[in-house]
GUVOBA-104256 format. One record per residue: x, y, z of N, C-alpha, C in turn. Coordinates in steps of 0.02 Angstrom, whole numbers. Last residue first. Example, Ala and Ser with C-alpha at 12.3 -4.5 7.8 and 13.67 -1.06 7.14 Angstrom:
<sepas>
{sepa {642; -112; 354}; {684; -53; 357}; {645; 2; 394}}
{sepa {660; -284; 390}; {615; -225; 390}; {660; -165; 390}}
</sepas>
This chain:
<sepas>
{sepa {1325; -4161; 931}; {1342; -4129; 867}; {1391; -4073; 880}}
{sepa {1273; -4249; 1024}; {1344; -4236; 1022}; {1367; -4203; 957}}
{sepa {1138; -4282; 1020}; {1165; -4243; 1077}; {1237; -4221; 1069}}
{sepa {1115; -4350; 896}; {1073; -4295; 918}; {1109; -4252; 970}}
{sepa {1207; -4451; 884}; {1198; -4406; 827}; {1159; -4343; 847}}
{sepa {1183; -4519; 1001}; {1245; -4480; 996}; {1242; -4433; 936}}
{sepa {1065; -4591; 982}; {1063; -4531; 1022}; {1126; -4489; 1016}}
{sepa {1045; -4711; 912}; {1064; -4651; 874}; {1068; -4587; 916}}
{sepa {1016; -4816; 999}; {1060; -4828; 943}; {1084; -4765; 908}}
{sepa {925; -4771; 1093}; {992; -4790; 1115}; {1041; -4799; 1057}}
{sepa {840; -4640; 998}; {841; -4698; 1043}; {914; -4714; 1061}}
{sepa {731; -4528; 920}; {795; -4536; 954}; {790; -4595; 1001}}
{sepa {659; -4487; 770}; {653; -4532; 827}; {722; -4543; 855}}
{sepa {603; -4336; 699}; {657; -4384; 708}; {645; -4423; 773}}
{sepa {526; -4236; 577}; {518; -4279; 635}; {577; -4327; 638}}
{sepa {486; -4071; 516}; {526; -4132; 515}; {514; -4171; 579}}
{sepa {352; -3982; 431}; {399; -3995; 485}; {437; -4061; 473}}
{sepa {250; -3954; 349}; {316; -3936; 324}; {371; -3952; 375}}
{sepa {134; -3982; 421}; {153; -4028; 367}; {221; -4011; 336}}
{sepa {74; -3967; 555}; {139; -3938; 534}; {168; -3981; 478}}
{sepa {-47; -4035; 566}; {-43; -3964; 585}; {20; -3930; 558}}
{sepa {-18; -4165; 522}; {-74; -4128; 492}; {-68; -4053; 506}}
{sepa {89; -4199; 605}; {99; -4197; 533}; {43; -4158; 498}}
{sepa {22; -4193; 730}; {82; -4153; 717}; {92; -4144; 642}}
{sepa {-79; -4288; 715}; {-98; -4218; 725}; {-38; -4171; 715}}
{sepa {-3; -4406; 706}; {-41; -4382; 648}; {-60; -4309; 655}}
{sepa {161; -4406; 774}; {89; -4407; 784}; {53; -4377; 723}}
{sepa {290; -4498; 693}; {262; -4433; 711}; {187; -4440; 723}}
{sepa {332; -4656; 767}; {320; -4613; 709}; {289; -4548; 735}}
{sepa {436; -4789; 822}; {398; -4728; 835}; {388; -4690; 771}}
{sepa {480; -4942; 895}; {463; -4905; 834}; {423; -4844; 855}}
{sepa {606; -4952; 1022}; {539; -4963; 996}; {531; -4926; 931}}
{sepa {728; -4971; 1096}; {726; -4964; 1023}; {658; -4983; 995}}
{sepa {710; -4873; 1247}; {717; -4935; 1210}; {710; -4922; 1135}}
{sepa {693; -4736; 1273}; {750; -4772; 1300}; {763; -4836; 1260}}
{sepa {649; -4610; 1155}; {632; -4672; 1191}; {696; -4706; 1214}}
{sepa {585; -4462; 1096}; {643; -4493; 1128}; {620; -4552; 1169}}
{sepa {546; -4373; 954}; {520; -4421; 1003}; {579; -4459; 1030}}
{sepa {549; -4208; 895}; {587; -4267; 915}; {547; -4308; 965}}
{sepa {527; -4094; 761}; {499; -4130; 818}; {537; -4194; 831}}
{sepa {567; -3938; 698}; {589; -4007; 704}; {561; -4038; 767}}
{sepa {542; -3816; 583}; {513; -3844; 644}; {531; -3918; 646}}
{sepa {631; -3676; 513}; {613; -3747; 515}; {584; -3766; 583}}
{sepa {689; -3552; 509}; {629; -3563; 469}; {605; -3635; 468}}
{sepa {790; -3560; 603}; {807; -3557; 533}; {748; -3572; 488}}
{sepa {691; -3651; 723}; {745; -3606; 705}; {760; -3612; 631}}
{sepa {632; -3745; 851}; {610; -3699; 799}; {667; -3651; 785}}
{sepa {612; -3908; 912}; {657; -3853; 899}; {628; -3811; 842}}
{sepa {543; -4008; 1038}; {532; -3973; 975}; {581; -3915; 970}}
{sepa {521; -4161; 1119}; {565; -4103; 1109}; {551; -4074; 1041}}
{sepa {420; -4258; 1129}; {463; -4243; 1187}; {502; -4178; 1180}}
{sepa {253; -4237; 1080}; {323; -4246; 1060}; {366; -4222; 1117}}
{sepa {88; -4311; 1090}; {143; -4269; 1113}; {209; -4286; 1079}}
{sepa {-86; -4325; 1119}; {-31; -4334; 1071}; {26; -4287; 1093}}
{sepa {-191; -4288; 1204}; {-135; -4327; 1230}; {-79; -4342; 1182}}
{sepa {-290; -4200; 1172}; {-307; -4271; 1169}; {-250; -4316; 1190}}
{sepa {-230; -4078; 1173}; {-278; -4092; 1226}; {-297; -4166; 1228}}
{sepa {-55; -4108; 1131}; {-124; -4088; 1116}; {-169; -4104; 1175}}
{sepa {109; -4044; 1150}; {57; -4092; 1172}; {-11; -4064; 1154}}
{sepa {281; -4017; 1146}; {218; -4012; 1110}; {170; -4065; 1133}}
{sepa {403; -3909; 1209}; {371; -3974; 1217}; {304; -3967; 1183}}
{sepa {538; -3816; 1133}; {471; -3825; 1160}; {458; -3898; 1173}}
{sepa {659; -3691; 1096}; {642; -3760; 1112}; {575; -3763; 1147}}
{sepa {732; -3598; 966}; {684; -3599; 1021}; {666; -3671; 1033}}
{sepa {908; -3589; 928}; {840; -3612; 915}; {797; -3601; 976}}
{sepa {1056; -3565; 856}; {1011; -3534; 904}; {940; -3552; 885}}
{sepa {1193; -3671; 843}; {1129; -3651; 813}; {1086; -3622; 868}}
{sepa {1368; -3661; 826}; {1308; -3662; 868}; {1248; -3639; 829}}
{sepa {1497; -3760; 769}; {1450; -3707; 751}; {1387; -3714; 793}}
</sepas>
């Protein structure tokens, strides 16, 4: 099943950023993508501005869940 979404990159003037953002079905999903298994959390400005949004951290351990749906 294909999902039609708008895709974006998100960055503030102060440098906070998310690598990939999807908007569709009334939802806003932000993704941070890292090669190594570092810890990551949603930028505070993202959560403050879009408090109904979702955030997911993608890394080597879980990337197949993201790219191969």
